[in-house]
C-alpha positions in Angstrom: -68.6 70.0 92.6 -66.4 69.6 89.4 -64.7 65.7 89.2 -63.6 66.2 85.8 -60.2 68.0 85.1 -60.1 67.6 81.4 -61.1 70.4 79.1 -64.8 70.4 77.9 -63.4 70.1 74.3 -61.8 67.0 75.5 -65.0 65.3 76.8 -65.2 62.7 73.8 -61.9 61.8 74.1 -62.4 61.2 78.0 -65.9 59.3 77.5 -64.1 56.9 74.7 -61.3 56.1 76.9 -63.4 55.6 79.8 -65.3 53.1 77.9 -62.5 51.4 76.5 -61.1 51.1 80.5 -64.0 49.6 81.4 -64.0 46.5 78.5 -63.0 43.1 79.0 -59.5 43.6 77.9 -58.9 47.4 79.8 -56.3 49.7 78.0 -57.1 48.8 74.4 -56.0 51.3 72.1 -58.7 53.6 70.4 -57.2 52.9 66.8 -57.2 49.3 67.3 -60.8 49.4 69.0 -62.2 51.2 66.1 -60.4 48.8 63.4 -61.8 45.8 65.2 -65.0 47.1 65.2 -65.1 46.9 69.3 -67.0 50.3 69.4 -70.4 49.3 68.4 -72.7 52.2 69.5 -75.9 50.2 68.7 -76.1 47.5 71.2 -77.7 48.0 74.3 -74.5 47.8 76.3 -73.1 51.0 74.5 -76.2 52.9 75.0 -76.5 51.8 78.9 -72.7 52.9 79.4 -73.5 56.6 77.1 -76.4 57.2 79.1 -74.6 56.4 82.4 -71.6 58.8 81.5 -74.2 61.3 80.3 -75.7 61.3 84.0 -72.4 61.3 85.5 -70.8 64.5 84.2 -74.2 66.3 83.7 
């Protein structure tokens, strides 16, 4: 069953926007998240989120 409707080439974009949608301030623009350093992939919560996304879409 395929639940994702984006093309494989857009996977990383889908992942980052999913992450931003689940943040305390949902809908935070990607550019603003980058410049404010809201995206910190080394944190434990970011690793848990990434692992969950990988399991979800595999």
